[in-house]
VEXDREN-2710 file (C-alpha; in Angstrom, 1 decimal):
% VEXDREN-2710
k/r/px/py/pz
1/MET/38.5/169.9/242.4
2/GLU/35.8/172.5/241.7
3/PRO/32.7/171.1/239.8
4/ASN/33.1/173.5/236.9
5/ARG/36.8/172.6/236.5
6/LEU/35.9/168.8/236.7
7/TRP/33.2/169.3/234.1
8/GLU/35.7/171.1/231.8
9/LYS/38.2/168.3/232.1
10/GLU/35.5/165.7/231.4
11/ALA/34.3/167.7/228.4
12/GLU/37.9/168.0/227.1
13/ALA/38.5/164.3/227.5
14/ARG/35.2/163.5/225.7
15/GLU/36.0/165.8/222.8
16/ALA/39.6/164.4/222.6
17/THR/38.2/160.9/222.5
18/ILE/35.6/161.7/219.8
19/GLU/38.3/163.3/217.7
20/LEU/40.6/160.4/218.2
21/LEU/37.9/157.9/217.3
22/ARG/37.1/159.9/214.2
23/ILE/40.7/159.8/213.2
24/CYS/41.0/156.0/213.9
25/ASN/37.9/155.3/211.8
26/LYS/39.0/157.4/208.9
27/ALA/40.2/155.4/205.9
28/GLY/43.9/155.7/205.1
29/SER/47.2/154.0/205.3
30/PRO/48.9/153.2/208.7
31/VAL/51.4/156.0/208.1
32/GLU/48.6/158.5/207.6
33/LEU/46.8/157.2/210.7
34/MET/49.8/157.7/212.9
35/ARG/50.6/161.0/211.4
36/ASP/47.0/162.2/212.2
37/LEU/47.2/160.8/215.7
38/ILE/50.5/162.5/216.5
39/ARG/49.1/165.8/215.2
40/HIS/46.0/165.3/217.4
41/PHE/48.1/164.5/220.5
42/GLN/50.3/167.5/219.8
43/ASN/47.4/169.8/219.6
44/LEU/45.8/168.2/222.7
45/THR/49.0/168.4/224.9
46/GLY/50.7/171.4/223.4
47/CYS/54.0/169.5/223.5
48/GLU/56.7/170.6/221.2
49/ALA/57.5/167.0/220.0
50/VAL/55.5/163.8/219.8
51/GLY/56.5/160.5/218.3
52/VAL/55.4/156.8/218.2
53/ARG/57.6/153.8/218.3
54/LEU/56.4/150.4/216.9
55/ARG/58.0/146.9/217.1
56/GLU/60.2/146.0/214.1
57/GLY/61.9/142.7/214.7
58/ASP/63.9/142.9/217.9
59/ASP/63.8/146.7/218.1
60/PHE/61.3/149.5/218.4
61/PRO/62.4/152.3/216.0
62/TYR/60.4/155.5/215.5
63/TYR/57.5/154.9/213.1
64/GLU/56.4/158.6/212.9
65/THR/57.5/161.8/214.7
66/ARG/56.6/165.4/214.7
67/GLY/58.7/168.2/216.2
68/PHE/61.9/166.2/217.0
69/PRO/65.1/167.4/215.4
70/GLU/66.3/165.0/212.7
71/GLU/69.6/164.4/214.4
72/PHE/67.8/163.4/217.6
73/VAL/65.6/160.9/215.7
74/LEU/68.5/159.3/214.0
75/ALA/70.5/159.0/217.2
76/GLU/67.7/157.7/219.3
77/ASN/66.0/155.6/216.6
78/ARG/67.3/152.2/217.8
79/LEU/67.0/151.0/221.4
80/CYS/68.8/147.7/221.3
81/ALA/72.0/147.6/223.2
82/ILE/75.0/146.7/220.9
83/ASP/78.1/144.7/221.9
84/PRO/81.6/145.6/220.7
85/ALA/81.3/143.2/217.8
86/GLY/78.2/144.9/216.6
87/GLY/75.8/142.3/217.7
88/VAL/72.6/142.7/219.7
89/VAL/73.0/142.2/223.5
90/ARG/70.5/139.6/224.9
91/ASP/69.5/138.7/228.4
92/ASN/69.6/135.2/229.9
93/ALA/66.2/134.5/228.4
94/GLY/67.4/135.4/224.9
95/TYR/65.5/138.7/224.7
96/PRO/67.2/141.8/223.4
97/VAL/68.3/144.3/226.0
98/LEU/66.6/147.7/225.3
99/ASP/68.3/150.9/226.6
100/CYS/67.0/154.0/228.2
101/MET/63.6/154.8/229.8
102/CYS/61.8/153.9/226.5
103/GLY/63.3/150.4/226.9
104/ASN/61.9/150.2/230.4
105/ILE/58.4/151.0/229.3
106/LEU/58.6/148.7/226.2
107/CYS/59.9/145.8/228.3
108/GLY/57.4/146.3/231.1
109/ARG/60.1/147.3/233.7
110/PHE/58.5/149.8/236.1
111/ASP/57.8/150.3/239.8
112/SER/54.5/152.0/240.3
113/SER/55.6/153.0/243.8
114/LYS/58.0/155.5/242.2
115/PRO/56.3/158.9/241.4
116/PHE/57.5/158.9/237.8
117/PHE/55.8/155.5/236.9
118/THR/52.1/154.9/236.7
119/ALA/50.1/151.8/237.6
120/ARG/49.5/151.2/233.9
121/GLY/53.2/151.2/233.1
122/SER/53.7/154.8/231.8
123/PHE/56.5/157.1/232.6
124/TRP/56.4/160.9/233.1
125/THR/58.4/163.7/234.5
126/ASN/58.1/167.5/234.5
127/CYS/61.9/168.0/234.9
128/THR/64.4/165.5/233.6
129/THR/67.3/167.5/235.1
130/GLU/65.9/167.1/238.6
131/LEU/65.0/163.5/238.0
132/LEU/68.5/162.6/236.9
133/ALA/70.0/164.4/239.9
134/SER/67.7/162.9/242.5
135/THR/67.6/159.2/241.3
136/THR/70.0/156.5/240.3
137/ASP/70.0/154.0/237.4
138/ALA/68.6/151.5/239.9
139/ASP/65.8/153.8/240.8
140/ARG/65.1/154.3/237.1
141/MET/65.5/150.5/236.6
142/SER/67.9/150.9/233.6
143/ARG/70.9/152.8/232.3
144/THR/69.6/156.0/230.7
145/ARG/71.3/157.7/227.7
146/ASN/70.2/161.1/229.0
147/ARG/69.7/162.3/225.3
148/CYS/66.3/163.8/226.0
149/ASN/67.8/165.9/228.8
150/GLY/70.8/166.7/226.7
151/GLU/68.6/167.9/224.0
152/GLY/66.9/170.2/226.6
153/TYR/63.7/168.3/227.0
154/GLU/62.5/168.7/230.6
155/SER/58.9/167.4/230.4
156/VAL/58.8/163.8/229.0
157/ALA/56.0/161.3/229.0
158/LEU/56.0/157.7/227.6
159/VAL/52.7/155.8/227.3
160/PRO/52.8/152.2/226.2
161/LEU/50.8/150.6/223.4
162/ARG/49.8/147.3/224.9
163/SER/47.5/144.5/223.7
164/GLN/46.7/141.2/225.3
165/GLY/49.6/141.7/227.8
166/LYS/52.2/142.4/225.1
167/THR/53.7/145.8/224.4
168/PHE/54.1/146.6/220.7
169/GLY/55.1/150.3/220.9
170/LEU/54.7/153.6/222.8
171/PHE/53.8/157.2/222.3
172/GLN/56.4/159.7/223.4
173/PHE/55.7/163.3/224.4
174/ASN/58.6/165.8/224.9
175/ASP/58.7/169.5/225.7
176/LYS/61.6/171.8/226.8
177/ARG/59.3/173.6/229.2
178/LYS/58.9/172.3/232.7
179/GLY/55.7/171.3/234.3
180/ARG/53.7/170.3/231.1
181/PHE/52.0/167.3/232.7
182/THR/49.8/166.4/235.6
183/ALA/48.7/163.0/236.8
184/GLU/45.2/163.7/235.4
185/ARG/46.6/164.6/232.0
186/ILE/48.7/161.4/231.9
187/ALA/45.7/159.3/232.9
188/MET/43.7/160.9/230.0
189/LEU/46.6/160.1/227.6
190/GLU/46.6/156.5/228.8
191/ASP/42.8/156.3/228.2
192/LEU/43.2/157.8/224.7
193/VAL/46.1/155.4/223.9
194/GLU/44.0/152.5/225.0
195/HIS/41.4/153.7/222.4
196/VAL/44.2/153.8/219.9
197/VAL/45.2/150.2/220.8
198/ILE/41.6/149.1/220.3
199/ALA/41.4/150.9/217.0
200/LEU/44.6/149.5/215.8
201/ALA/43.5/146.0/216.8
202/LYS/40.3/146.5/214.8
203/ARG/42.2/147.8/211.9
204/ARG/44.5/144.8/212.0
205/ALA/41.5/142.5/212.2
206/ASP/39.8/144.3/209.3
207/GLU/43.0/144.2/207.3
208/ALA/43.5/140.5/208.0
209/LEU/39.9/139.8/207.1
210/ARG/40.2/141.8/203.9
211/PHE/43.4/140.1/203.0
212/SER/41.9/136.7/203.8
213/GLU/38.9/137.5/201.6
214/GLU/41.1/138.8/198.8
215/ARG/43.3/135.7/199.1
216/TYR/40.2/133.5/199.1
217/ARG/38.7/135.3/196.1
218/SER/42.0/135.1/194.3
219/LEU/42.3/131.4/195.0
220/PHE/38.6/130.9/194.1
221/GLU/39.0/132.8/190.8
222/ASN/42.4/131.5/189.8
223/MET/42.5/127.9/191.0
224/LEU/42.7/125.3/188.2
225/GLU/40.4/122.9/190.0
226/GLY/36.7/123.3/189.9
227/TYR/34.9/124.6/193.0
228/ALA/31.2/124.3/193.8
229/TYR/29.6/125.4/197.0
230/CYS/26.2/123.7/197.4
231/LYS/23.3/123.1/199.7
232/MET/21.8/119.6/200.0
233/VAL/18.1/119.1/199.4
234/VAL/16.6/116.4/201.6
235/ASP/13.1/114.9/201.0
236/ASN/11.7/112.3/203.5
237/GLY/15.1/111.4/204.6
238/GLU/16.5/111.0/201.1
239/PHE/19.2/113.1/199.5
240/ARG/17.1/114.1/196.5
241/ASP/19.0/117.1/195.0
242/PHE/21.4/119.9/195.7
243/VAL/21.5/123.6/194.8
244/TYR/24.6/125.4/193.5
245/LEU/25.3/128.4/195.7
246/ASP/28.6/129.5/194.1
247/VAL/31.0/128.1/191.5
248/ASN/34.3/129.4/190.2
249/PRO/35.4/129.9/186.6
250/ALA/37.3/126.6/186.5
251/PHE/33.9/124.9/187.3
252/GLU/32.6/126.1/184.0
253/GLN/35.8/125.3/182.1
254/LEU/36.0/121.8/183.4
255/THR/32.3/120.9/183.1
256/GLY/31.1/123.0/180.2
257/LEU/28.2/124.1/182.4
258/THR/27.3/127.8/182.7
259/GLY/24.7/129.8/184.7
260/VAL/24.3/127.2/187.3
261/VAL/24.2/129.3/190.5
262/GLY/20.8/129.2/192.2
263/LYS/19.8/126.1/190.2
264/ARG/19.3/122.5/191.2
265/VAL/21.7/120.0/189.7
266/THR/18.7/118.0/188.3
267/GLU/17.8/121.1/186.3
268/VAL/21.4/121.5/185.1
269/ILE/22.0/117.9/184.2
270/PRO/18.8/116.1/183.5
271/GLY/18.7/112.4/184.4
272/ILE/21.7/112.7/186.7
273/ARG/19.8/111.3/189.7
274/GLU/19.0/108.1/187.8
275/SER/22.5/107.7/186.2
276/ASN/24.6/108.7/189.2
277/PRO/22.6/108.0/192.5
278/GLU/25.9/107.4/194.2
279/LEU/26.9/111.0/193.7
280/PHE/23.9/112.2/195.8
281/GLU/24.6/109.7/198.5
282/LEU/28.2/110.9/198.7
283/TYR/27.3/114.6/198.9
284/GLY/24.6/114.0/201.4
285/ARG/26.8/111.8/203.6
286/VAL/29.5/114.4/203.7
287/ALA/27.1/117.4/204.1
288/PHE/25.5/115.9/207.2
289/SER/28.4/113.8/208.8
290/GLY/31.1/116.5/208.3
291/LYS/33.6/113.8/207.3
292/PRO/35.4/114.7/204.1
293/GLU/35.8/112.1/201.3
294/ARG/37.8/111.8/198.1
295/VAL/36.7/109.7/195.1
296/GLU/36.9/109.4/191.4
297/ILE/33.6/109.2/189.6
298/TYR/32.2/109.1/186.1
299/VAL/29.3/111.4/185.5
300/ASP/27.3/109.9/182.6
301/GLY/25.4/113.1/181.8
302/LEU/28.6/114.9/181.1
303/LYS/30.7/111.9/179.8
304/ILE/33.5/113.1/182.1
305/TRP/35.6/111.4/184.8
306/PHE/36.2/113.6/187.9
307/SER/38.7/113.4/190.7
308/LEU/36.5/114.7/193.6
309/SER/37.2/116.0/197.1
310/VAL/34.2/116.8/199.2
311/PHE/34.0/118.5/202.6
312/SER/31.2/120.1/204.7
313/THR/31.0/123.8/205.6
314/GLY/28.1/123.3/207.9
315/LYS/25.2/120.9/208.3
316/GLY/23.5/120.4/205.0
317/PHE/26.2/122.3/203.1
318/PHE/29.2/121.0/201.2
319/VAL/32.0/122.1/198.9
320/ALA/33.1/119.9/196.0
321/VAL/36.7/120.5/194.6
322/PHE/37.3/118.5/191.5
323/ASP/39.4/118.1/188.4
324/ASN/38.6/116.6/185.0
325/VAL/40.7/113.3/184.8
326/THR/39.1/111.8/181.7
327/GLU/42.3/111.9/179.6
328/ARG/44.3/110.4/182.5
329/ARG/41.7/107.6/182.9
330/LYS/41.9/106.9/179.2
331/LEU/45.6/106.7/179.3
332/GLU/45.4/104.4/182.3
333/ASP/42.9/102.2/180.5
334/GLN/45.2/102.1/177.5
335/PHE/48.1/101.1/179.7
336/ARG/46.1/98.4/181.4
337/GLN/44.9/97.1/178.1
338/SER/48.4/97.0/176.7
339/GLN/49.6/95.1/179.8
340/LYS/46.7/92.6/179.3
341/MET/47.5/92.3/175.6
342/GLU/51.2/91.7/176.5
343/ALA/50.3/89.0/179.0
344/VAL/47.9/87.3/176.6
345/GLY/50.6/87.6/173.9
346/ARG/53.2/85.8/176.0
347/LEU/50.7/83.0/176.7
348/ALA/49.6/82.8/173.0
349/GLY/53.3/82.7/171.9
350/GLY/54.1/79.9/174.3
351/VAL/51.0/77.9/173.2
352/ALA/51.9/78.5/169.5
353/HIS/55.5/77.3/170.0
354/ASP/54.4/74.0/171.6
355/PHE/51.7/73.4/169.0
356/ASN/54.1/74.2/166.1
357/ASN/56.2/71.2/167.2
358/LEU/53.1/69.0/167.2
359/LEU/51.9/70.3/163.9
360/THR/55.2/69.8/162.3
361/VAL/54.9/66.1/163.1
362/ILE/51.2/65.8/162.2
363/ASN/51.4/67.7/158.9
364/GLY/54.7/66.2/158.0
365/TYR/53.7/62.6/158.5
366/SER/50.3/63.3/156.8
367/GLU/52.2/64.3/153.7
368/LEU/54.4/61.2/153.8
369/LEU/51.3/59.0/154.2
370/LEU/49.6/60.7/151.2
371/ARG/52.6/60.1/149.0
372/GLN/52.8/56.4/150.0
373/ILE/49.1/55.4/149.6
374/GLY/47.5/55.3/146.3
375/GLU/44.8/57.7/144.9
376/ASN/42.2/55.0/145.3
377/SER/43.1/53.9/148.8
378/PRO/40.2/53.9/151.2
379/LEU/42.4/55.7/153.8
380/ARG/43.3/58.6/151.5
381/LYS/40.2/60.7/152.4
382/GLU/40.9/60.3/156.2
383/VAL/44.5/61.1/155.9
384/ASP/43.7/64.1/153.7
385/GLU/41.3/65.4/156.3
386/ILE/44.1/65.1/158.9
387/ARG/46.4/67.2/156.7
388/LYS/43.7/69.8/156.1
389/ALA/43.0/70.1/159.8
390/GLY/46.7/70.4/160.4
391/ASP/46.9/73.2/157.8
392/ARG/44.1/75.1/159.5
393/ALA/45.7/74.6/162.9
394/SER/49.0/75.9/161.4
395/MET/47.2/79.1/160.3
396/LEU/45.9/79.6/163.8
397/THR/49.3/79.2/165.4
398/GLN/50.8/81.7/162.8
399/GLN/48.1/84.2/163.8
400/LEU/48.8/83.7/167.5
401/LEU/52.5/84.2/166.8
402/ALA/51.7/87.4/164.8
403/PHE/49.6/88.7/167.7
404/SER/52.2/87.8/170.3
405/ARG/54.9/89.4/168.1
406/ARG/57.0/86.2/168.2
407/GLN/57.1/85.4/164.5
408/VAL/60.2/86.2/162.5
409/LEU/59.7/88.9/160.0
410/GLN/61.9/89.4/156.9
411/PRO/61.2/93.1/156.1
412/LYS/61.8/94.8/152.8
413/VAL/61.4/98.4/151.6
414/LEU/57.9/98.6/150.2
415/ASP/55.5/101.0/148.5
416/LEU/52.1/100.6/150.1
417/ASN/50.4/101.9/147.0
418/SER/51.9/99.0/145.0
419/ALA/51.0/96.5/147.7
420/VAL/47.3/97.7/147.7
421/SER/46.9/97.9/143.9
422/GLY/48.5/94.5/143.6
423/MET/45.7/93.0/145.7
424/ALA/42.9/95.0/144.2
425/THR/41.5/92.3/141.9
426/MET/41.6/89.6/144.6
427/LEU/40.0/92.0/147.1
428/ARG/37.1/92.8/144.8
429/ARG/36.4/89.1/144.3
430/LEU/36.6/88.7/148.1
431/ILE/34.1/91.4/149.1
432/GLY/31.5/90.7/146.4
433/GLU/29.6/93.0/144.0
434/ASP/27.3/94.7/146.6
435/ILE/30.2/96.5/148.2
436/ASP/31.8/99.5/146.4
437/LEU/35.6/99.3/146.8
438/ARG/37.4/102.6/146.5
439/ILE/41.2/102.7/146.5
440/LEU/42.6/106.2/147.1
441/PRO/46.4/106.1/146.8
442/GLY/48.4/109.0/148.2
443/GLU/50.6/111.1/145.9
444/GLY/54.4/111.0/146.6
445/LEU/53.9/108.3/149.1
446/GLY/56.9/107.5/151.3
447/ARG/58.3/104.0/151.7
448/VAL/58.0/101.7/154.7
449/LYS/60.1/98.7/155.7
450/ALA/57.9/95.7/156.5
451/ASP/57.4/92.0/155.7
452/PRO/55.5/92.0/152.4
453/GLY/53.5/88.9/153.3
454/GLN/52.5/90.5/156.6
455/VAL/51.5/93.7/154.9
456/GLU/49.2/91.7/152.7
457/GLN/47.9/89.9/155.8
458/ILE/47.0/93.3/157.4
459/ILE/45.1/94.5/154.3
460/LEU/43.3/91.2/153.9
461/ASN/42.2/91.0/157.5
462/LEU/41.0/94.6/157.6
463/VAL/39.1/94.2/154.3
464/VAL/37.4/90.9/155.5
465/ASN/36.4/92.6/158.8
466/ALA/34.9/95.6/156.8
467/ARG/33.1/93.2/154.5
468/ASP/31.5/91.3/157.4
469/ALA/30.4/94.6/159.0
470/MET/28.3/95.4/155.8
471/PRO/26.1/92.4/155.2
472/GLY/23.7/94.5/153.2
473/GLY/26.4/96.1/151.1
474/GLY/28.0/99.5/151.4
475/ARG/31.2/101.4/150.7
476/LEU/34.8/100.3/151.6
477/SER/37.7/102.7/151.2
478/ILE/41.4/101.9/151.3
479/GLU/43.5/105.1/151.5
480/THR/47.2/105.8/151.8
481/SER/49.0/109.1/152.7
482/ASN/52.0/110.6/154.2
483/THR/51.6/111.9/157.8
484/PHE/53.6/113.1/160.7
485/LEU/52.8/112.0/164.3
486/ASP/53.6/114.9/166.6
487/GLY/53.8/115.3/170.4
488/THR/50.1/116.2/170.6
489/PHE/49.2/112.9/169.0
490/SER/51.6/110.8/171.1
491/SER/50.4/112.5/174.3
492/LYS/46.9/111.1/173.5
493/HIS/48.2/107.8/172.2
494/PRO/51.1/106.9/174.5
495/HIS/52.4/103.9/172.5
496/ALA/52.7/106.0/169.3
497/VAL/56.2/107.1/168.3
498/THR/56.6/110.7/167.0
499/GLY/58.0/111.2/163.5
500/PRO/57.2/110.7/159.8
501/HIS/54.8/107.8/159.0
502/VAL/52.8/106.4/156.1
503/LEU/49.1/105.9/156.9
504/LEU/47.1/103.0/155.6
505/ALA/43.4/103.7/156.4
506/VAL/40.6/101.2/155.8
507/SER/37.0/102.6/156.2
508/ASP/33.6/101.1/155.9
509/THR/30.0/102.2/156.2
510/GLY/29.0/99.2/158.2
511/VAL/27.3/98.6/161.5
512/GLY/30.0/100.1/163.6
513/MET/31.1/99.1/167.1
514/SER/30.2/100.1/170.7
515/GLU/32.9/101.4/173.1
516/ASP/32.8/98.1/175.0
517/THR/33.5/96.1/171.8
518/GLN/36.3/98.5/170.9
519/ALA/37.9/97.9/174.3
520/HIS/38.3/94.2/173.5
521/LEU/39.0/94.6/169.8
522/PHE/42.5/93.3/169.6
523/GLU/42.2/90.4/172.1
524/PRO/42.7/87.0/170.5
525/PHE/39.5/84.9/170.0
526/PHE/37.3/87.9/170.7
527/THR/34.7/88.1/167.9
528/THR/31.2/89.6/167.4
529/LYS/30.5/87.2/164.6
530/GLU/28.3/84.1/164.8
531/ARG/29.7/80.9/166.1
532/GLY/31.7/79.2/163.3
533/LYS/31.9/82.5/161.3
534/GLY/35.3/83.6/162.6
535/THR/38.2/82.8/164.9
536/GLY/38.5/86.2/166.5
537/LEU/42.2/86.4/165.4
538/GLY/41.9/88.7/162.5
539/LEU/42.4/92.1/164.3
540/SER/44.7/90.6/166.9
541/THR/46.9/89.4/164.1
542/VAL/46.9/92.9/162.6
543/TYR/47.7/94.3/166.0
544/GLY/50.7/92.0/166.4
545/ILE/52.1/92.6/163.0
546/VAL/51.8/96.4/163.3
547/LYS/53.4/96.5/166.7
548/GLN/56.2/94.2/165.6
549/SER/56.8/96.5/162.6
550/GLN/57.2/99.5/165.0
551/GLY/53.9/100.9/163.9
552/TYR/50.7/102.1/165.6
553/ILE/47.1/101.1/165.0
554/TYR/44.1/103.2/165.9
555/VAL/40.4/102.4/165.5
556/TYR/37.5/104.9/165.4
557/SER/34.0/103.6/165.2
558/GLU/30.4/104.6/165.9
559/LEU/27.4/102.4/166.0
560/GLY/25.4/102.6/162.8
561/LYS/27.9/104.9/161.2
562/GLY/30.9/102.6/160.3
563/THR/34.5/102.1/161.3
564/THR/37.9/103.4/160.3
565/VAL/41.1/101.5/161.1
566/LYS/44.3/103.6/160.7
567/VAL/47.6/101.8/160.5
568/TYR/50.7/104.0/160.9
569/LEU/54.0/102.6/159.7
570/PRO/57.3/104.5/160.1
571/ARG/58.3/106.3/156.9
572/ILE/61.9/105.6/155.6
573/GLU/64.1/106.6/152.7
574/GLY/65.0/103.9/150.2
575/GLU/64.2/102.1/147.0
576/ASP/61.6/99.3/146.7
577/GLU/63.0/95.8/147.1
578/THR/61.6/93.1/144.9
579/VAL/60.7/89.7/146.3
580/SER/62.6/86.9/144.6
581/PRO/60.5/84.1/143.1
582/VAL/60.7/80.8/144.8
583/SER/62.7/78.2/142.8
584/ALA/61.6/74.6/142.4
585/PRO/62.9/72.3/145.1
586/ALA/65.9/70.1/144.5
587/PRO/64.6/66.9/146.0
588/HIS/67.9/65.1/146.4
589/GLY/71.3/65.7/148.0
590/THR/74.3/63.8/149.2
591/GLU/75.7/66.3/151.8
592/THR/76.2/65.7/155.5
593/VAL/73.5/67.3/157.6
594/LEU/73.6/67.6/161.4
595/VAL/70.0/67.8/162.8
596/VAL/69.7/69.1/166.4
597/GLU/66.2/69.2/167.9
598/ASP/65.0/68.5/171.5
599/ASP/61.5/67.4/170.4
600/THR/62.0/63.7/169.5
601/PRO/59.0/63.4/167.0
602/VAL/60.1/66.5/165.1
603/ARG/63.8/65.3/165.1
604/ASP/62.7/61.9/163.7
605/PHE/60.5/63.5/161.1
606/VAL/63.3/65.8/159.8
607/THR/65.8/63.0/159.8
608/ARG/63.5/60.7/157.9
609/VAL/62.7/63.3/155.2
610/LEU/66.3/64.2/154.6
611/SER/67.5/60.6/154.7
612/GLU/65.0/59.5/152.1
613/LYS/66.3/62.2/149.8
614/GLY/69.8/61.0/149.9
615/TYR/71.4/63.2/152.6
616/ARG/73.7/61.8/155.2
617/VAL/72.0/62.7/158.5
618/LEU/73.5/63.0/162.0
619/SER/70.9/63.7/164.7
620/ALA/71.2/64.9/168.3
621/CYS/68.7/65.8/171.0
622/GLU/70.7/68.7/172.5
623/GLY/73.8/70.9/171.9
624/PHE/76.4/69.0/173.8
625/GLU/75.5/65.7/172.0
626/ALA/75.8/67.6/168.7
627/LEU/79.3/68.8/169.6
628/ARG/80.3/65.3/170.5
629/LEU/79.0/64.0/167.1
630/CYS/81.0/66.8/165.3
631/GLY/84.1/65.7/167.2
632/ASP/83.6/62.1/166.2
633/CYS/82.9/62.9/162.6
634/ALA/86.1/63.0/160.5
635/ASP/84.3/64.2/157.4
636/PRO/83.1/67.8/156.9
637/VAL/79.6/68.7/158.1
638/ASP/77.9/70.7/155.3
639/LEU/74.8/71.9/157.1
640/LEU/73.6/72.4/160.7
641/VAL/69.8/72.3/161.0
642/THR/69.1/73.4/164.6
643/ASP/66.2/74.4/166.8
644/VAL/66.6/77.9/168.3
645/VAL/65.1/77.3/171.7
646/MET/66.6/74.3/173.5
647/PRO/67.5/73.4/177.1
648/ARG/71.1/73.7/178.3
649/MET/72.5/75.3/175.1
650/GLY/70.5/77.4/172.6
651/GLY/70.7/77.1/168.9
652/ARG/72.7/80.3/168.4
653/GLU/75.5/79.3/170.8
654/LEU/75.6/75.8/169.3
655/ALA/75.9/77.3/165.8
656/SER/78.9/79.4/166.9
657/ARG/80.7/76.4/168.4
658/VAL/80.0/74.1/165.4
659/GLU/81.3/76.8/163.0
660/THR/84.5/76.8/165.0
661/ALA/84.7/73.0/165.0
662/LYS/83.7/72.6/161.3
663/PRO/84.8/75.7/159.3
664/GLY/82.6/76.3/156.3
665/VAL/79.5/74.7/157.8
666/ARG/76.1/76.3/156.7
667/VAL/73.4/76.9/159.4
668/LEU/69.6/76.7/159.1
669/PHE/67.6/77.7/162.2
670/VAL/64.1/76.3/162.8
671/SER/61.7/77.2/165.5
672/GLY/58.2/77.9/166.5
673/TYR/59.4/81.3/167.8
674/THR/62.8/82.7/168.5
675/GLU/62.7/84.7/171.8
676/ASN/65.1/87.1/170.1
677/ALA/67.9/84.5/169.9
678/ILE/68.4/85.1/166.2
679/SER/66.3/88.3/165.8
680/HIS/66.0/91.8/167.2
681/HIS/62.4/92.6/168.1
682/GLY/61.4/89.8/165.7
683/ILE/63.4/91.1/162.7
684/LEU/65.7/88.3/161.4
685/GLU/69.4/89.3/161.7
686/ALA/71.2/89.8/158.4
687/GLY/73.0/86.7/157.0
688/LEU/70.9/84.2/159.0
689/GLU/68.7/81.5/157.5
690/PHE/65.4/80.6/159.2
691/LEU/62.5/78.2/158.6
692/GLN/59.3/78.7/160.6
693/LYS/57.6/75.8/162.2
694/PRO/55.4/74.1/161.3
695/PHE/56.9/73.4/157.9
696/THR/56.0/70.9/155.1
697/THR/58.4/68.3/153.6
698/ASP/58.7/70.4/150.4
699/ALA/59.4/73.6/152.4
700/LEU/62.1/71.8/154.4
701/LEU/63.7/70.2/151.3
702/ARG/63.6/73.5/149.4
703/LYS/65.1/75.5/152.2
704/VAL/67.9/73.0/152.9
705/ARG/68.8/72.9/149.2
706/GLU/68.7/76.7/149.0
707/VAL/71.1/77.1/151.9
708/LEU/73.5/74.5/150.7
709/ASP/73.6/75.9/147.1
710/ARG/74.5/79.5/148.2
END
């Protein structure tokens, strides 16, 4: 080739390449890019029609064309061979079979020894009519559709788009004139198409990077967890500090910290190094080891619990992804506390039950001894001390039963305003003159259903605690009001039940309590008072009564500012029920009484007391013996006095069987606690009579007479 002609071709190729690169680097959509490339190739080659096919699933339809008739594009758009059923034909390897010469180039089927294939896998001919006449399908390596020739296109060239050994499309050049291509022209087109492939690869990489950055930024900006990218500061081998390099909006929302980027954490949260040294060790360990870690940690400076995942992004750098789990931790602590209280309650209830049997005997026989010995007996003082100690022990067991929710309540419809006002005089005497008592009754107060004696116990215990918290005097307020516990309240206080309630609030201006003290507040025998000044059962008793009454108790306190205890009891509709006065005991009787008690000392004591007052007493140590006595007794049995909790047969089952054997018999249950045998959640079932252990001789005689006379 002549030098001038060679130079002209090189200049043409250089200019074509520069223009192509300009097009590829121009911003625009993929469709606009292909449209501009096709226009460039058409101008460069002078071909009547130029098109590009790109992979779409199994097929390679036209992505963009210029100069082809619409009918031709529609007819030739798909290359996949279709079977009679309309499905895609596949080869033995499962790949779709692509028809025509385009299918050859796209599948990499070519023989470079043939003049119409190139070494780089392109196809070209300057006369399709001559090619079809002089070659077979085998020569052409596939069955051709001959539509290009049928449309009159004589000059045809197909140049593949190939990247990393895989073909993802081709450029097609058609012209109805013969002789439009030369080997040099095809080589130049192959070079140009390789530049297109490189440009497309860069575009895909740039697009993937842009998408990745957008996705990361979207995740960074919208994730609910806090995100902090930081650099560790090391001084003499110690992890002394770290610098915030980037944080997301959730970081600020979860921590309340703003403007932290570029600052050291010791600037942002003063004192954090001293209060949370383990945090610096954690971050330093991860930043330099590269091993991710996950922990839950409390940051004192923020008063927040965090669930924290930490990973390294390079030596000395780390990312902390976290969530504020303070509320969850509070709920978990409340749940653990309730489990502990329940376990202690079961233990306390069991202990109280056993002690009630012992105290029934101790107190009962003390009373009998005091009645038998004279006022001037030298033994009277000692016996009286035994009785007093027994009474104090009885109060302790009743408090334990209240805490463990195993006492039997006899609730009535009450007005809390009346209950508080009825105790006002006594409370003022109790707290002394240096404390200002303010009673603030709520207007239109709803009614509650609770045991009147237990409500008085709640008020009394709360007032005593408030008094003891104000040794130098102060103000004590008792307030009542209607309130409604909604879902928001119950979500923060999981044991509270939503609905209308009546609130009883007792507030003082005393010394207040620390968080640690509040964590143990309702535990039995926990007290902050001096030795000998309290049993530690006051608030645990209140807790048990409130829980057994289906209520909720909440305490708010701050050191040096005082305490407020709020008791929420379910509000109901109904009229007040008056409590009947206790009648004087009828000391004597002649009826037949069957006493069933598995504890021998208690059974002997009850039998003796009743026998001395004229009753005919039959006694049994368990249910089956009692049934035998009933069968052997020809006379009616007027009253069954039975323990509730006994081995082999409980008191409830025994009562049912005795009522069948002796119609008309009255029943009196006695027990230290019932285990729901005669009550539901501690509420005595309607129509049942019950006497709580330990009981005095007068209480026993009065209750027996009361039941018999009904």
